[in-house]
Each structure stands twice: as structure tokens, then as C-alpha cells.
ZADO-1210 file (C-alpha; in nm, 4 decimals, padded with zeros to 6 digits):
<atoms>
<atom x="13.6008" y="-04.4928" z="06.0564" code="MET" pos="1"/>
<atom x="13.8377" y="-04.4396" z="06.3408" code="THR" pos="2"/>
<atom x="13.8006" y="-04.2502" z="06.7102" code="ASP" pos="3"/>
<atom x="14.0164" y="-04.0307" z="06.5332" code="ASN" pos="4"/>
<atom x="13.7665" y="-03.9931" z="06.2431" code="ASP" pos="5"/>
<atom x="13.5110" y="-03.9696" z="06.4278" code="THR" pos="6"/>
<atom x="13.6494" y="-03.6845" z="06.6525" code="MET" pos="7"/>
<atom x="13.7024" y="-03.4784" z="06.2961" code="LEU" pos="8"/>
<atom x="13.3296" y="-03.5203" z="06.1863" code="TYR" pos="9"/>
<atom x="13.1206" y="-03.1769" z="06.2658" code="PRO" pos="10"/>
<atom x="12.7973" y="-03.2661" z="06.4541" code="PRO" pos="11"/>
<atom x="12.5243" y="-03.4565" z="06.3498" code="LEU" pos="12"/>
<atom x="12.2607" y="-03.2176" z="06.3311" code="HIS" pos="13"/>
<atom x="12.5197" y="-03.0225" z="06.0809" code="ARG" pos="14"/>
<atom x="12.6165" y="-03.2929" z="05.8824" code="ARG" pos="15"/>
<atom x="12.2434" y="-03.3373" z="05.8145" code="LEU" pos="16"/>
<atom x="12.1648" y="-02.9602" z="05.8032" code="TYR" pos="17"/>
<atom x="12.4737" y="-02.9347" z="05.5500" code="ALA" pos="18"/>
<atom x="12.2640" y="-03.1733" z="05.2980" code="VAL" pos="19"/>
<atom x="11.9432" y="-03.0159" z="05.3645" code="TRP" pos="20"/>
<atom x="12.1025" y="-02.6824" z="05.2924" code="PHE" pos="21"/>
<atom x="12.2399" y="-02.7635" z="04.9664" code="ARG" pos="22"/>
<atom x="11.9442" y="-02.8864" z="04.8343" code="HIS" pos="23"/>
<atom x="11.7458" y="-02.5837" z="04.9726" code="MET" pos="24"/>
<atom x="11.9790" y="-02.3380" z="04.7975" code="ARG" pos="25"/>
<atom x="11.9712" y="-02.5654" z="04.4558" code="VAL" pos="26"/>
<atom x="11.6153" y="-02.5749" z="04.4647" code="TYR" pos="27"/>
<atom x="11.5266" y="-02.2246" z="04.5316" code="THR" pos="28"/>
<atom x="11.7294" y="-02.0813" z="04.2665" code="ARG" pos="29"/>
<atom x="11.4195" y="-02.1511" z="04.0193" code="ASN" pos="30"/>
<atom x="11.1748" y="-02.2023" z="04.2888" code="LEU" pos="31"/>
<atom x="10.9040" y="-02.0359" z="04.0326" code="LEU" pos="32"/>
<atom x="10.9460" y="-02.3457" z="03.8209" code="SER" pos="33"/>
<atom x="11.0244" y="-02.5689" z="04.0579" code="ASN" pos="34"/>
<atom x="10.7324" y="-02.5229" z="04.2911" code="GLY" pos="35"/>
<atom x="10.4820" y="-02.4085" z="04.0924" code="LEU" pos="36"/>
<atom x="10.3762" y="-02.7806" z="03.9414" code="PRO" pos="37"/>
<atom x="10.3503" y="-02.9391" z="04.2417" code="PRO" pos="38"/>
<atom x="10.1123" y="-02.6366" z="04.3688" code="PHE" pos="39"/>
<atom x="09.9368" y="-02.5949" z="04.1036" code="LEU" pos="40"/>
<atom x="09.8613" y="-02.9721" z="04.0257" code="GLU" pos="41"/>
<atom x="09.6216" y="-03.0870" z="04.3539" code="PRO" pos="42"/>
<atom x="09.4659" y="-02.6914" z="04.2857" code="LEU" pos="43"/>
<atom x="09.3340" y="-02.8157" z="03.9031" code="ILE" pos="44"/>
<atom x="09.2385" y="-03.1417" z="04.0550" code="PHE" pos="45"/>
<atom x="09.0557" y="-02.9699" z="04.3266" code="LEU" pos="46"/>
<atom x="08.8502" y="-02.7613" z="04.0913" code="VAL" pos="47"/>
<atom x="08.8179" y="-03.0242" z="03.8143" code="GLY" pos="48"/>
<atom x="08.6939" y="-03.2854" z="04.0284" code="ILE" pos="49"/>
<atom x="08.5802" y="-03.0947" z="04.3672" code="GLY" pos="50"/>
<atom x="08.3595" y="-02.8185" z="04.1946" code="LEU" pos="51"/>
<atom x="08.2915" y="-02.9922" z="03.8448" code="GLY" pos="52"/>
<atom x="08.1846" y="-03.3291" z="03.9939" code="LEU" pos="53"/>
<atom x="08.1236" y="-03.2544" z="04.3235" code="GLY" pos="54"/>
<atom x="07.8265" y="-03.0226" z="04.2071" code="LYS" pos="55"/>
<atom x="07.6538" y="-03.3740" z="04.1422" code="TYR" pos="56"/>
<atom x="07.7317" y="-03.5534" z="04.5080" code="ILE" pos="57"/>
<atom x="07.4781" y="-03.3833" z="04.6719" code="THR" pos="58"/>
<atom x="07.5104" y="-03.6386" z="05.0245" code="GLU" pos="59"/>
<atom x="07.7878" y="-03.5603" z="05.2367" code="PRO" pos="60"/>
<atom x="08.0927" y="-03.8125" z="05.2244" code="MET" pos="61"/>
<atom x="08.2907" y="-03.8979" z="05.5428" code="GLY" pos="62"/>
<atom x="08.0576" y="-03.6599" z="05.7312" code="GLY" pos="63"/>
<atom x="08.1782" y="-03.3945" z="05.4767" code="VAL" pos="64"/>
<atom x="08.0888" y="-03.2165" z="05.1781" code="GLU" pos="65"/>
<atom x="08.2437" y="-03.3669" z="04.8943" code="TYR" pos="66"/>
<atom x="08.4481" y="-03.0316" z="04.8343" code="ILE" pos="67"/>
<atom x="08.5953" y="-03.0447" z="05.1799" code="GLU" pos="68"/>
<atom x="08.6379" y="-03.4198" z="05.1989" code="TYR" pos="69"/>
<atom x="08.8288" y="-03.4245" z="04.8314" code="LEU" pos="70"/>
<atom x="09.0186" y="-03.1047" z="04.9785" code="GLY" pos="71"/>
<atom x="09.1575" y="-03.2476" z="05.2782" code="SER" pos="72"/>
<atom x="09.3201" y="-03.5666" z="05.0630" code="GLY" pos="73"/>
<atom x="09.4630" y="-03.3301" z="04.9003" code="LEU" pos="74"/>
<atom x="09.7054" y="-03.2135" z="05.1645" code="LEU" pos="75"/>
<atom x="09.9710" y="-03.4937" z="05.1426" code="VAL" pos="76"/>
<atom x="09.8784" y="-03.6290" z="04.8167" code="THR" pos="77"/>
<atom x="10.0897" y="-03.3074" z="04.7023" code="THR" pos="78"/>
<atom x="10.4028" y="-03.3960" z="04.9553" code="ALA" pos="79"/>
<atom x="10.3465" y="-03.7808" z="04.8105" code="MET" pos="80"/>
<atom x="10.4396" y="-03.6446" z="04.4447" code="PHE" pos="81"/>
<atom x="10.6832" y="-03.4428" z="04.5371" code="THR" pos="82"/>
<atom x="10.8653" y="-03.6302" z="04.7943" code="ALA" pos="83"/>
<atom x="10.8598" y="-03.9507" z="04.5278" code="ALA" pos="84"/>
<atom x="10.9493" y="-03.6965" z="04.2345" code="PHE" pos="85"/>
<atom x="11.2491" y="-03.5754" z="04.4800" code="GLU" pos="86"/>
<atom x="11.3677" y="-03.9249" z="04.5939" code="CYS" pos="87"/>
<atom x="11.3412" y="-04.0946" z="04.2609" code="SER" pos="88"/>
<atom x="11.4393" y="-03.8574" z="03.9658" code="TYR" pos="89"/>
<atom x="11.6322" y="-03.6499" z="04.1568" code="GLY" pos="90"/>
<atom x="11.8134" y="-03.8588" z="04.3590" code="THR" pos="91"/>
<atom x="11.9040" y="-04.0633" z="04.0629" code="PHE" pos="92"/>
<atom x="12.0469" y="-03.7544" z="03.8406" code="LEU" pos="93"/>
<atom x="12.2571" y="-03.6790" z="04.1199" code="ARG" pos="94"/>
<atom x="12.3536" y="-04.0379" z="04.1675" code="LEU" pos="95"/>
<atom x="12.4690" y="-04.0707" z="03.7961" code="GLU" pos="96"/>
<atom x="12.4787" y="-03.7917" z="03.5980" code="PHE" pos="97"/>
<atom x="12.5796" y="-03.4654" z="03.8359" code="GLU" pos="98"/>
<atom x="12.7980" y="-03.6737" z="04.0372" code="LYS" pos="99"/>
<atom x="12.6909" y="-03.4769" z="04.3491" code="VAL" pos="100"/>
<atom x="12.7345" y="-03.7440" z="04.6140" code="TYR" pos="101"/>
<atom x="13.0739" y="-03.7700" z="04.4842" code="ASP" pos="102"/>
<atom x="13.1949" y="-03.4598" z="04.5949" code="GLY" pos="103"/>
<atom x="12.9583" y="-03.4347" z="04.9667" code="MET" pos="104"/>
<atom x="13.0932" y="-03.7295" z="05.0684" code="LEU" pos="105"/>
<atom x="13.4370" y="-03.6099" z="05.0145" code="ALA" pos="106"/>
<atom x="13.3181" y="-03.3202" z="05.2957" code="ALA" pos="107"/>
<atom x="13.3164" y="-03.5079" z="05.6367" code="PRO" pos="108"/>
<atom x="13.0187" y="-03.6913" z="05.6697" code="MET" pos="109"/>
<atom x="12.9271" y="-04.0787" z="05.6237" code="THR" pos="110"/>
<atom x="12.6424" y="-04.2560" z="05.3232" code="VAL" pos="111"/>
<atom x="12.3893" y="-04.2515" z="05.6041" code="ASN" pos="112"/>
<atom x="12.3936" y="-03.8788" z="05.6839" code="ASN" pos="113"/>
<atom x="12.3589" y="-03.8172" z="05.3142" code="LEU" pos="114"/>
<atom x="12.0583" y="-04.0565" z="05.2651" code="ILE" pos="115"/>
<atom x="11.8634" y="-03.9410" z="05.5952" code="VAL" pos="116"/>
<atom x="11.9752" y="-03.5612" z="05.4859" code="GLY" pos="117"/>
<atom x="11.7748" y="-03.6635" z="05.1405" code="GLU" pos="118"/>
<atom x="11.4622" y="-03.7849" z="05.3495" code="MET" pos="119"/>
<atom x="11.4366" y="-03.5178" z="05.5877" code="LEU" pos="120"/>
<atom x="11.4582" y="-03.2642" z="05.2622" code="TRP" pos="121"/>
<atom x="11.1685" y="-03.4727" z="05.0841" code="ALA" pos="122"/>
<atom x="11.0052" y="-03.4092" z="05.4119" code="GLY" pos="123"/>
<atom x="11.0856" y="-03.0238" z="05.4568" code="SER" pos="124"/>
<atom x="10.9164" y="-03.0080" z="05.0935" code="LYS" pos="125"/>
<atom x="10.6179" y="-03.2490" z="05.1825" code="GLY" pos="126"/>
<atom x="10.5817" y="-02.9626" z="05.4955" code="PHE" pos="127"/>
<atom x="10.5884" y="-02.6804" z="05.2441" code="PHE" pos="128"/>
<atom x="10.3633" y="-02.7823" z="04.9753" code="PHE" pos="129"/>
<atom x="10.0756" y="-02.9100" z="05.2275" code="SER" pos="130"/>
<atom x="10.1161" y="-02.5657" z="05.3856" code="PHE" pos="131"/>
<atom x="10.0849" y="-02.4393" z="05.0772" code="ALA" pos="132"/>
<atom x="09.7580" y="-02.5845" z="04.9605" code="VAL" pos="133"/>
<atom x="09.6285" y="-02.5580" z="05.2966" code="LEU" pos="134"/>
<atom x="09.6788" y="-02.1766" z="05.2907" code="CYS" pos="135"/>
<atom x="09.4512" y="-02.1705" z="04.9405" code="ILE" pos="136"/>
<atom x="09.1812" y="-02.4608" z="05.1253" code="LEU" pos="137"/>
<atom x="09.1076" y="-02.2243" z="05.4571" code="SER" pos="138"/>
<atom x="09.1194" y="-01.9162" z="05.2354" code="ALA" pos="139"/>
<atom x="08.7932" y="-02.0427" z="05.0562" code="PHE" pos="140"/>
<atom x="08.6875" y="-02.1763" z="05.3813" code="LYS" pos="141"/>
<atom x="08.7077" y="-02.5494" z="05.2535" code="ILE" pos="142"/>
<atom x="08.9432" y="-02.6235" z="05.5617" code="VAL" pos="143"/>
<atom x="08.8471" y="-02.4931" z="05.8865" code="ALA" pos="144"/>
<atom x="09.1649" y="-02.3296" z="06.0618" code="LEU" pos="145"/>
<atom x="09.2945" y="-02.3499" z="06.3726" code="PRO" pos="146"/>
<atom x="09.2224" y="-02.7451" z="06.3333" code="TYR" pos="147"/>
<atom x="09.4214" y="-02.7565" z="05.9655" code="GLY" pos="148"/>
<atom x="09.7257" y="-02.5964" z="06.0981" code="LEU" pos="149"/>
<atom x="09.8505" y="-02.9726" z="06.2323" code="LEU" pos="150"/>
<atom x="09.8076" y="-03.0938" z="05.8498" code="ALA" pos="151"/>
<atom x="10.1100" y="-02.9656" z="05.6974" code="PRO" pos="152"/>
<atom x="10.3431" y="-03.1753" z="05.9753" code="PHE" pos="153"/>
<atom x="10.1591" y="-03.4998" z="05.8372" code="ILE" pos="154"/>
<atom x="10.3081" y="-03.3740" z="05.5061" code="GLY" pos="155"/>
<atom x="10.6697" y="-03.4015" z="05.6559" code="PHE" pos="156"/>
<atom x="10.5913" y="-03.7084" z="05.7794" code="LEU" pos="157"/>
<atom x="10.4623" y="-03.8604" z="05.4261" code="THR" pos="158"/>
<atom x="10.7163" y="-03.6974" z="05.2575" code="GLY" pos="159"/>
<atom x="10.9239" y="-03.8775" z="05.4893" code="VAL" pos="160"/>
<atom x="10.7708" y="-04.1901" z="05.3993" code="MET" pos="161"/>
<atom x="10.7330" y="-04.1890" z="05.0007" code="PHE" pos="162"/>
<atom x="11.1365" y="-04.1021" z="05.0429" code="SER" pos="163"/>
<atom x="11.2019" y="-04.4285" z="05.1804" code="THR" pos="164"/>
<atom x="11.0076" y="-04.5673" z="04.9076" code="LEU" pos="165"/>
<atom x="11.1752" y="-04.3784" z="04.6305" code="SER" pos="166"/>
<atom x="11.4896" y="-04.4158" z="04.7854" code="LEU" pos="167"/>
<atom x="11.4795" y="-04.7738" z="04.8076" code="PHE" pos="168"/>
<atom x="11.3359" y="-04.8102" z="04.4060" code="VAL" pos="169"/>
<atom x="11.6045" y="-04.6248" z="04.2939" code="THR" pos="170"/>
<atom x="11.8683" y="-04.8125" z="04.4848" code="SER" pos="171"/>
<atom x="11.7480" y="-05.0790" z="04.2140" code="PHE" pos="172"/>
<atom x="11.6937" y="-04.9011" z="03.9305" code="VAL" pos="173"/>
<atom x="11.9792" y="-04.8570" z="03.6185" code="LYS" pos="174"/>
<atom x="11.8029" y="-04.6501" z="03.3799" code="THR" pos="175"/>
<atom x="11.6036" y="-04.3384" z="03.4381" code="ILE" pos="176"/>
<atom x="11.3355" y="-04.4583" z="03.2201" code="ASN" pos="177"/>
<atom x="11.2208" y="-04.7512" z="03.4841" code="HIS" pos="178"/>
<atom x="11.0729" y="-04.4926" z="03.7427" code="PHE" pos="179"/>
<atom x="10.7606" y="-04.5105" z="03.4719" code="SER" pos="180"/>
<atom x="10.7028" y="-04.8494" z="03.6067" code="PHE" pos="181"/>
<atom x="10.7216" y="-04.6664" z="03.9577" code="TYR" pos="182"/>
<atom x="10.5016" y="-04.4104" z="03.8656" code="PHE" pos="183"/>
<atom x="10.2267" y="-04.5271" z="03.6676" code="THR" pos="184"/>
<atom x="10.2171" y="-04.9005" z="03.8501" code="GLY" pos="185"/>
<atom x="10.2109" y="-04.7785" z="04.1955" code="PHE" pos="186"/>
<atom x="10.1923" y="-04.3955" z="04.3010" code="ILE" pos="187"/>
<atom x="09.9571" y="-04.2879" z="04.0325" code="SER" pos="188"/>
<atom x="09.7118" y="-04.5907" z="04.1249" code="PRO" pos="189"/>
<atom x="09.7175" y="-04.5417" z="04.4650" code="MET" pos="190"/>
<atom x="09.6055" y="-04.1898" z="04.4953" code="PHE" pos="191"/>
<atom x="09.2466" y="-04.3504" z="04.3831" code="PHE" pos="192"/>
<atom x="09.2843" y="-04.6562" z="04.5827" code="PHE" pos="193"/>
<atom x="09.3672" y="-04.4896" z="04.9337" code="SER" pos="194"/>
<atom x="09.0687" y="-04.2831" z="05.0305" code="GLY" pos="195"/>
<atom x="09.1382" y="-03.9160" z="04.8499" code="VAL" pos="196"/>
<atom x="08.8226" y="-03.8999" z="04.6188" code="VAL" pos="197"/>
<atom x="08.6445" y="-04.1693" z="04.7809" code="PHE" pos="198"/>
<atom x="08.6131" y="-04.3654" z="05.1157" code="PRO" pos="199"/>
<atom x="08.8228" y="-04.7067" z="05.1172" code="VAL" pos="200"/>
<atom x="08.4525" y="-04.8549" z="05.2440" code="GLU" pos="201"/>
<atom x="08.3081" y="-04.8024" z="04.8975" code="ASN" pos="202"/>
<atom x="08.5690" y="-05.0392" z="04.7161" code="LEU" pos="203"/>
<atom x="08.5163" y="-05.3920" z="04.6642" code="PRO" pos="204"/>
<atom x="08.5578" y="-05.6184" z="04.9464" code="ALA" pos="205"/>
<atom x="08.8630" y="-05.7749" z="04.7224" code="VAL" pos="206"/>
<atom x="09.0472" y="-05.4234" z="04.6823" code="VAL" pos="207"/>
<atom x="08.9982" y="-05.3150" z="05.0441" code="ARG" pos="208"/>
<atom x="09.2910" y="-05.5345" z="05.1987" code="PRO" pos="209"/>
<atom x="09.5286" y="-05.3748" z="04.9640" code="PHE" pos="210"/>
<atom x="09.4017" y="-05.0070" z="04.9956" code="ALA" pos="211"/>
<atom x="09.4947" y="-05.1115" z="05.3616" code="GLU" pos="212"/>
<atom x="09.8258" y="-05.2002" z="05.2789" code="ILE" pos="213"/>
<atom x="09.9460" y="-04.8870" z="05.0562" code="VAL" pos="214"/>
<atom x="10.0820" y="-04.6367" z="05.2752" code="PRO" pos="215"/>
<atom x="09.8817" y="-04.3112" z="05.1455" code="LEU" pos="216"/>
<atom x="09.5589" y="-04.4492" z="05.2876" code="THR" pos="217"/>
<atom x="09.7068" y="-04.3791" z="05.6312" code="HIS" pos="218"/>
<atom x="09.8620" y="-04.0344" z="05.5878" code="SER" pos="219"/>
<atom x="09.4832" y="-03.9372" z="05.4070" code="VAL" pos="220"/>
<atom x="09.3171" y="-04.0946" z="05.7142" code="ARG" pos="221"/>
<atom x="09.5178" y="-03.8591" z="06.0014" code="LEU" pos="222"/>
<atom x="09.5257" y="-03.5108" z="05.7782" code="VAL" pos="223"/>
<atom x="09.1302" y="-03.5890" z="05.6977" code="ARG" pos="224"/>
<atom x="09.0645" y="-03.6467" z="06.1274" code="ALA" pos="225"/>
<atom x="09.2929" y="-03.3609" z="06.1713" code="ILE" pos="226"/>
<atom x="09.0509" y="-03.1305" z="05.9217" code="CYS" pos="227"/>
<atom x="08.7592" y="-03.2069" z="06.0286" code="ILE" pos="228"/>
<atom x="08.8471" y="-03.2448" z="06.4282" code="ASN" pos="229"/>
<atom x="08.6985" y="-03.5807" z="06.4354" code="HIS" pos="230"/>
<atom x="08.9765" y="-03.8344" z="06.5930" code="TYR" pos="231"/>
<atom x="08.9470" y="-04.1980" z="06.5845" code="ARG" pos="232"/>
<atom x="09.0758" y="-04.5077" z="06.7900" code="SER" pos="233"/>
<atom x="09.1926" y="-04.6144" z="06.4140" code="VAL" pos="234"/>
<atom x="09.4195" y="-04.3182" z="06.3698" code="LEU" pos="235"/>
<atom x="09.6640" y="-04.4344" z="06.6421" code="LEU" pos="236"/>
<atom x="09.7553" y="-04.7628" z="06.4371" code="PHE" pos="237"/>
<atom x="09.7352" y="-04.5188" z="06.1138" code="ASP" pos="238"/>
<atom x="10.0514" y="-04.3163" z="06.3016" code="PHE" pos="239"/>
<atom x="10.2063" y="-04.6219" z="06.3792" code="LEU" pos="240"/>
<atom x="10.2222" y="-04.7728" z="06.0339" code="TYR" pos="241"/>
<atom x="10.3545" y="-04.4343" z="05.8938" code="ILE" pos="242"/>
<atom x="10.6883" y="-04.4216" z="06.1726" code="VAL" pos="243"/>
<atom x="10.7107" y="-04.8098" z="06.1446" code="GLY" pos="244"/>
<atom x="10.7110" y="-04.7706" z="05.7777" code="PHE" pos="245"/>
<atom x="10.9336" y="-04.4693" z="05.7729" code="ILE" pos="246"/>
<atom x="11.1782" y="-04.6965" z="05.9810" code="LEU" pos="247"/>
<atom x="11.1819" y="-05.0227" z="05.8314" code="VAL" pos="248"/>
<atom x="11.1642" y="-04.9269" z="05.4298" code="VAL" pos="249"/>
<atom x="11.4214" y="-04.6286" z="05.5421" code="GLY" pos="250"/>
<atom x="11.6606" y="-04.9163" z="05.6715" code="PHE" pos="251"/>
<atom x="11.6459" y="-05.1229" z="05.3786" code="LEU" pos="252"/>
<atom x="11.7083" y="-04.8193" z="05.1208" code="ALA" pos="253"/>
<atom x="12.0136" y="-04.6757" z="05.3305" code="ILE" pos="254"/>
<atom x="12.1598" y="-05.0014" z="05.3129" code="ARG" pos="255"/>
<atom x="12.1190" y="-05.0945" z="04.9405" code="ARG" pos="256"/>
<atom x="12.2223" y="-04.7409" z="04.8588" code="LEU" pos="257"/>
<atom x="12.5080" y="-04.7025" z="05.0704" code="ARG" pos="258"/>
<atom x="12.6424" y="-05.0269" z="04.8869" code="THR" pos="259"/>
<atom x="12.5732" y="-04.8292" z="04.5791" code="ARG" pos="260"/>
<atom x="12.7108" y="-04.5339" z="04.6814" code="LEU" pos="261"/>
<atom x="13.0593" y="-04.6794" z="04.7858" code="VAL" pos="262"/>
<atom x="13.0953" y="-04.8987" z="04.5138" code="SER" pos="263"/>
</atoms>
């Protein structure tokens, strides 16, 4: 890109907003069918496990009742699943079948703008669905306000984090069926080994290091601390882990997808 070409490009925030706005318009055309499943899934799990199994768990877990322990973790799992689907299946469809990116790159924007816009859109969905679940949890007095109002921002970070990972995985995928390995082999198991359903400390010593490596653990620890208003020094490490993960994996995802988009 030459200096003259750079002068023709709109400001960076407008280019990123254009990507975000395009996805928002497409998504909201069928808002009910698109938004209802990610919203209902954590609620069904909360009712089935929290109210069902929770009756048999009489001792506090993590210093709170089990229904509150589980509900606070579900605030970020909905962001994880939403962002993972958006930037895996959604990105692959736009890339290989709908050829959406070909038209978008014909506009005055770069590949980097396009991919970062995807990440911001996934983060926005993480924020929205975390907030939606928070409204239900607060209505039933499972999560207390105003502490929980910061939870959607952790949902945003979680959405961006899993968007970078999913985009990186998408850069390797040649057929859409390969995503089943990603979700069945990594995303779904991580739900049960990241402190959402039971404390990481209760895992066998052999499995515990794996739980500390996977990204969801750090989001769960942050959002739970916010919901119960109990902060520890380890939370600073969790926050730095999320930021570092976004920067490193995001860089790798952009690098690989740039090659694929311009080829």
C-alpha cells in the first residue's frame, strides 16, 4: 500500500465499525432465531443442573450456594460458545461459500481491518449474551447487583479471546466438518474442566495443570469474583492471561488468515 493509497482510506475506527455494522445488520435480520438458542442454552443448563442437582449439594461451593456458583460461571460460557461458533462456522461460511470477504475487501479496508472487525463483533456478541443471562440471574436473585454489572465486560473479553482462537483454527480448516473436532475435542470438554460446574481445585492433580492452561478457566475466575465481590491477587494473572492470549493468538490468526484471504 502506497502513501497515496493510505490517504484514500477512511479512519481506522470507521473501517472497523463498517465490519461490525455489516455483521450486526445481517444478524438482526433474524434476531429471534439467531439469538434465542445461545440465550436459552445456559438457562436450560442452569435449571437442569443448578436447580436439579443443586438440591443435593447442601454445602457452599467456593463460599456461595451452588446455584450462584454455577450461574456466575454460565455468564462467560455463553460468550465462549457464541464467539466460537461465530468465528468458526460463521467465518468459514463467509470465506468459502458466501464469498462475503471478497466484496468487503473491495472496499477501502485491509485484511487486518476485516479480521479485527470480526473479533470485535464476536466480543460484542459475548457482551450482549452475558448481559442477557445476567438479567435473568439477577431477576431470580442468583447474582446480586450492582456487582454483577461488570460481568458483561468479562463476557466481551471472553468473546474476543475465543474469536482469536476460533479464527486461528479456521485458518487451518479445509472442510466445514472439521470443526466437529474443535468443538467436541476442545470447546465442550473445557466447559467441564474450567471451574464452571465444580472448583478446579477438586480436579485430580494430574488434570489441574491442564485446567490452568485453557482460557475459559481465567474468564470464569474473573467473572465469579465480580459476582460475589471477592477479589484475590490471582485475578491479576487471569486478566493478563486473557490480554496476552488475545494479542498472541490474534496475531497468529491474522497472519494465517491474511495469507488465505489474499491467495
